[in-house]
C-alpha positions as CSV (number, residue, x, y, z in Angstrom):
1,M,1.4,-8.4,20.4
2,D,2.4,-5.5,22.7
3,N,2.7,-2.4,21.0
4,N,4.6,-0.9,23.9
5,A,7.1,-3.8,24.1
6,V,10.9,-3.5,23.2
7,Y,11.5,-6.4,20.9
8,D,14.9,-8.3,21.0
9,L,14.5,-8.4,17.1
10,V,12.5,-6.7,14.6
11,I,12.7,-8.2,11.0
12,I,11.7,-6.0,8.0
13,G,10.8,-8.3,5.0
14,S,8.7,-11.5,4.9
15,G,10.7,-13.4,1.9
16,M,12.5,-16.5,2.5
17,A,15.4,-14.6,4.4
18,G,13.0,-12.7,6.6
19,L,10.7,-15.8,7.6
20,T,13.8,-18.1,7.9
21,A,15.3,-15.4,10.1
22,G,12.2,-15.4,12.2
23,L,11.9,-19.1,12.5
24,Y,15.6,-19.3,13.9
25,A,14.8,-16.2,16.1
26,G,11.6,-18.0,17.5
27,R,13.8,-21.1,18.1
28,Y,16.2,-18.9,20.0
29,R,13.3,-17.8,22.2
30,M,14.0,-14.1,21.2
31,K,11.3,-11.7,21.3
32,T,10.7,-11.1,17.6
33,L,8.4,-9.1,15.4
34,I,8.2,-9.8,11.4
35,I,7.0,-6.8,9.4
36,G,6.2,-7.4,5.7
37,G,4.6,-5.6,3.0
38,D,4.2,-8.1,0.3
39,F,3.9,-11.7,1.8
40,G,6.8,-13.9,0.7
41,G,8.4,-11.1,-1.7
42,E,9.5,-12.2,-5.1
43,G,9.1,-15.9,-3.7
44,T,5.5,-16.0,-4.1
45,T,5.6,-15.1,-7.9
46,A,8.3,-17.9,-9.0
47,G,5.6,-20.4,-10.0
48,E,6.5,-24.1,-9.7
49,T,9.7,-24.6,-8.1
50,S,11.9,-27.8,-8.2
51,N,15.2,-26.8,-6.8
52,Y,14.3,-26.3,-3.1
53,P,15.5,-29.3,-0.9
54,G,12.9,-31.5,0.3
55,F,10.0,-30.8,-2.5
56,L,10.2,-32.4,-5.8
57,Q,8.1,-29.7,-7.0
58,I,6.1,-26.7,-5.2
59,D,4.7,-23.6,-6.0
60,G,6.3,-20.6,-4.6
61,F,3.3,-19.2,-2.6
62,E,2.9,-22.5,-1.1
63,L,6.4,-22.8,-0.1
64,M,6.4,-19.3,1.6
65,S,3.2,-20.2,3.2
66,K,4.7,-23.6,4.7
67,V,7.7,-21.6,6.0
68,K,5.3,-19.2,7.8
69,E,3.5,-21.9,9.3
70,Q,6.7,-22.9,11.1
71,V,7.1,-19.4,12.0
72,D,3.7,-19.0,13.4
73,A,4.1,-22.3,15.3
74,L,6.7,-20.5,17.2
75,G,4.7,-17.7,18.2
76,V,6.2,-15.1,16.5
77,P,4.1,-12.2,15.4
78,F,3.6,-10.9,11.9
79,I,2.5,-7.5,10.8
80,D,1.4,-7.0,7.2
81,G,2.5,-3.3,6.6
82,R,4.8,-1.1,4.9
83,V,7.7,0.3,7.0
84,E,7.9,4.1,6.3
85,R,10.9,4.9,8.2
86,V,13.5,3.6,10.9
87,E,15.1,5.9,13.3
88,R,17.7,5.6,16.1
89,R,16.6,6.7,19.4
90,G,19.3,6.4,21.8
91,H,20.8,3.1,20.8
92,C,17.3,1.7,20.2
93,F,15.8,1.3,16.7
94,V,12.4,2.7,16.1
95,V,10.5,1.1,13.4
96,H,7.4,3.3,12.0
97,V,4.5,1.5,10.5
98,G,1.7,3.8,9.9
99,S,0.7,5.4,13.2
100,H,2.5,2.6,14.9
101,E,6.0,2.6,16.4
102,Y,7.8,-0.7,17.2
103,I,11.1,-0.4,19.3
104,S,13.7,-3.1,19.2
105,N,17.2,-3.8,20.3
106,T,18.4,-5.0,17.0
107,L,17.1,-4.9,13.7
108,L,17.4,-7.2,10.2
109,L,16.9,-5.7,7.0
110,A,15.5,-8.6,4.6
111,I,14.0,-6.2,2.4
112,G,15.1,-8.0,-1.2
113,S,15.6,-6.9,-4.4
114,K,13.0,-5.9,-7.3
115,R,13.9,-7.6,-10.7
116,R,13.7,-5.1,-13.4
117,I,10.6,-5.4,-15.4
118,L,9.9,-4.5,-19.4
119,G,7.2,-2.0,-18.3
120,L,4.6,-3.5,-21.0
121,P,0.8,-3.6,-20.7
122,R,-0.3,-6.8,-19.1
123,E,3.1,-7.7,-18.0
124,A,2.0,-8.0,-14.3
125,E,-1.3,-9.9,-15.4
126,L,1.1,-12.5,-17.1
127,K,3.6,-12.8,-14.5
128,G,4.0,-16.6,-13.7
129,N,1.7,-17.2,-16.7
130,G,4.1,-17.1,-19.5
131,V,6.2,-14.3,-18.2
132,H,8.9,-14.9,-15.9
133,Y,12.0,-13.6,-14.1
134,C,14.0,-16.5,-12.9
135,V,15.5,-19.1,-15.4
136,T,16.7,-21.3,-12.5
137,C,13.3,-21.4,-11.0
138,D,10.8,-21.8,-13.8
139,G,13.1,-22.7,-16.7
140,P,12.4,-26.6,-16.2
141,L,8.6,-26.0,-16.6
142,Y,9.4,-25.4,-20.4
143,R,10.8,-28.7,-21.5
144,N,11.0,-29.2,-25.2
145,R,9.1,-26.1,-25.6
146,V,10.0,-22.6,-27.4
147,V,11.0,-19.7,-25.3
148,A,12.5,-16.2,-25.5
149,L,15.0,-14.5,-23.1
150,V,15.4,-10.5,-22.9
151,G,18.9,-9.4,-21.9
152,G,22.2,-9.0,-23.2
153,G,24.5,-9.0,-20.3
154,D,26.3,-11.8,-18.7
155,A,23.4,-13.0,-16.6
156,S,21.4,-13.3,-19.6
157,V,24.0,-15.5,-21.4
158,K,24.0,-17.8,-18.6
159,G,20.3,-17.8,-18.5
160,V,20.2,-19.1,-22.0
161,N,22.9,-21.6,-21.4
162,L,20.8,-22.8,-18.4
163,I,17.4,-23.0,-20.1
164,A,18.9,-24.6,-23.2
165,E,19.1,-27.7,-21.3
166,Y,15.3,-27.8,-21.1
167,V,13.8,-26.2,-24.2
168,S,13.8,-27.0,-27.9
169,K,14.5,-23.4,-28.9
170,V,15.5,-20.1,-27.2
171,Y,15.5,-16.5,-28.6
172,L,18.0,-14.3,-27.0
173,I,16.5,-10.6,-27.7
174,V,19.0,-8.0,-27.0
175,R,18.4,-4.3,-27.3
176,S,22.0,-3.3,-28.1
177,K,24.2,-4.0,-31.1
178,E,26.1,-6.6,-29.2
179,I,26.1,-9.1,-26.4
180,V,28.5,-8.1,-23.2
181,A,29.3,-11.3,-21.3
182,E,32.1,-13.2,-20.0
183,P,33.9,-14.9,-23.0
184,I,33.4,-18.6,-21.5
185,N,29.9,-18.0,-21.1
186,T,29.7,-16.8,-24.8
187,E,31.6,-19.7,-26.1
188,R,29.3,-22.2,-24.4
189,M,26.2,-20.5,-25.8
190,K,27.9,-20.6,-29.5
191,K,28.3,-24.4,-29.0
192,L,24.5,-24.8,-28.7
193,G,24.3,-23.9,-32.4
194,N,20.9,-23.5,-34.1
195,K,19.3,-24.2,-30.7
196,V,19.8,-20.5,-29.8
197,E,18.9,-17.5,-32.0
198,I,20.0,-14.0,-31.2
199,L,17.9,-11.1,-32.3
200,L,20.2,-8.0,-31.9
201,E,19.0,-4.2,-32.0
202,T,15.3,-5.8,-31.1
203,Q,13.0,-5.0,-28.1
204,V,9.8,-6.8,-26.7
205,K,7.2,-4.1,-27.5
206,E,4.0,-6.1,-26.6
207,L,2.9,-9.2,-24.8
208,I,0.0,-11.0,-26.7
209,G,-2.3,-13.8,-25.4
210,G,-5.1,-14.5,-23.3
211,K,-4.8,-16.0,-19.7
212,R,-1.4,-16.9,-20.8
213,L,1.4,-15.7,-22.9
214,Q,1.4,-16.8,-26.6
215,K,3.2,-14.4,-28.6
216,I,5.2,-11.3,-28.3
217,G,5.4,-8.0,-30.5
218,L,9.2,-7.2,-31.7
219,S,10.4,-3.8,-32.5
220,M,12.2,-5.2,-35.5
221,P,10.6,-7.7,-37.8
222,Y,11.8,-11.3,-37.6
223,K,11.3,-13.2,-40.7
224,G,9.2,-10.7,-42.2
225,S,7.0,-10.8,-39.0
226,S,6.7,-8.2,-36.3
227,E,5.3,-11.2,-33.9
228,L,7.1,-14.1,-32.6
229,A,5.0,-17.3,-31.3
230,I,6.8,-18.5,-28.1
231,D,5.6,-20.6,-24.8
232,G,7.4,-18.5,-22.3
233,L,9.4,-15.2,-21.9
234,F,12.2,-14.8,-19.3
235,V,13.2,-11.3,-18.5
236,E,17.0,-11.0,-17.4
237,I,17.8,-7.4,-17.2
238,G,19.0,-7.2,-13.9
239,A,17.5,-6.4,-10.3
240,D,17.7,-3.2,-7.8
241,P,18.3,-4.0,-4.1
242,D,15.7,-2.1,-2.0
243,T,18.1,0.1,0.1
244,R,15.9,2.8,1.2
245,L,15.9,2.1,4.8
246,A,19.5,0.9,4.8
247,R,20.6,4.4,3.7
248,S,18.5,6.2,6.0
249,L,20.4,4.5,8.9
250,G,23.6,5.3,7.2
251,V,24.4,1.6,6.7
252,A,27.3,1.0,4.3
253,L,26.5,-0.1,0.6
254,D,29.1,-2.1,-1.7
255,E,30.3,-0.7,-5.0
256,K,27.2,-2.3,-6.8
257,G,24.6,-0.5,-4.4
258,Y,24.0,-3.7,-2.3
259,I,23.9,-3.5,1.6
260,E,27.6,-4.6,2.8
261,T,27.9,-7.0,5.5
262,D,30.5,-9.2,6.8
263,H,30.4,-13.1,7.1
264,M,27.7,-13.1,9.9
265,M,25.5,-10.7,8.0
266,R,26.4,-7.6,10.4
267,T,26.4,-4.3,8.7
268,S,28.3,-1.0,9.2
269,V,25.9,0.0,12.1
270,D,25.9,-1.9,15.2
271,G,22.8,-3.8,15.9
272,V,21.7,-3.9,12.0
273,F,21.8,-7.2,10.2
274,A,21.1,-7.8,6.8
275,A,20.1,-10.9,4.6
276,G,18.5,-12.1,1.3
277,D,18.7,-10.4,-2.1
278,A,19.4,-6.8,-0.6
279,V,23.0,-8.3,0.0
280,N,25.6,-9.5,-2.6
281,H,27.0,-12.3,-0.4
282,F,26.7,-14.9,-3.1
283,G,27.0,-12.6,-6.2
284,H,24.4,-12.7,-8.8
285,F,23.2,-16.2,-7.6
286,K,20.1,-15.5,-5.5
287,Q,17.8,-18.3,-4.8
288,Y,15.5,-19.4,-2.2
289,V,18.0,-21.7,-0.8
290,T,20.7,-19.0,-0.2
291,A,18.3,-16.4,1.1
292,A,17.2,-19.1,3.6
293,A,20.8,-19.6,4.6
294,L,21.5,-15.9,5.1
295,G,18.3,-15.5,7.0
296,A,19.5,-18.2,9.3
297,V,22.9,-16.6,9.9
298,A,21.7,-13.2,10.6
299,A,19.3,-14.4,13.2
300,T,22.2,-16.3,14.7
301,A,24.4,-13.1,14.8
302,A,21.3,-11.0,16.2
303,Y,21.0,-13.6,18.9
304,E,24.6,-13.4,19.9
305,D,24.3,-9.8,19.9
306,H,21.4,-10.3,22.3
307,K,23.3,-12.3,24.7
308,I,26.1,-9.9,25.2
309,H,24.0,-6.8,25.3
310,G,21.1,-8.2,27.0
311,D,17.5,-6.6,26.7
312,L,18.4,-2.7,27.0
313,C,18.9,-0.9,23.8
314,Q,21.5,1.4,25.8
315,L,23.9,-1.5,26.3
316,H,24.8,-1.8,22.6
317,A,28.4,-2.4,21.7
318,L,31.2,-0.3,20.0
319,P,30.3,0.4,16.4
320,V,31.4,-1.9,13.6
321,K,33.7,-0.4,11.2
322,V,33.8,-0.7,7.4
323,S,36.9,-0.8,5.4
324,A,36.6,-0.5,1.5
325,Q,39.4,-3.1,0.9
326,K,38.9,-5.2,3.7
327,G,35.2,-5.3,4.2
328,I,33.5,-5.2,7.8
329,T,35.9,-5.9,10.8
């Protein structure tokens, strides 16, 4: 890898969106560099996955590793490091990783989002071992078993409705006095009857178990006990997009704080693209398959940009404009 090279595309992020973008950029023969901090992003912690096309069941880390193998086969270099800052230098993008600078014509932000956690002792240790953050990904693993789901918003109610298709019992643990969700989802949950039990004004205070979660400690007693025996705990309290670098470049965010893009994943800053969980393209529905799709589209848009402007940063086009009502034009 030539540190003095000017890349056609630098991809920041090594989750499903970033790696898929690297795969497509490599096939387009773009001079591409992928920079990733935590390899695979949130995808590596999903545990067994059974909803990605082509695999009956596959571990999240294994899936991400297979995608990286495809990227490696195309000769796309990968740096394991944290991007400290990105700046514009003329019409070039300069990406700073430690003491190194990487210059590129275009930039793809595939920096994802971080699911909110409970912040309890042993939570990181038990992640994937009884503690989960994706019902769609890991719910099927708990067929005919007992689980709890922490939430209280619409996403948590949807999570209950989905996981109820697999489990024998689900406890919905709600911190507030009531659930705030769309009526249609609440009505569907009510139809599940005794399969769902709602614990209002209750919080999870402790995670109990050995190598796997066995019980949770509750802030309010349930049937005379402050502990609840379960097989799995799902945390559905939202996620926060990582927009630190986007904001530093002046990239427009939407009303929910996600990076705003058009249908080809172009942002408000010319030459900057975004994909994955840092964008809200599919609303709350964020999966491996949607991240892969967005990464492929973003790389294609970057390739088209490169074809028009050539190899020199100085030949970028006029800036893309953002309209609050009409999106990006």
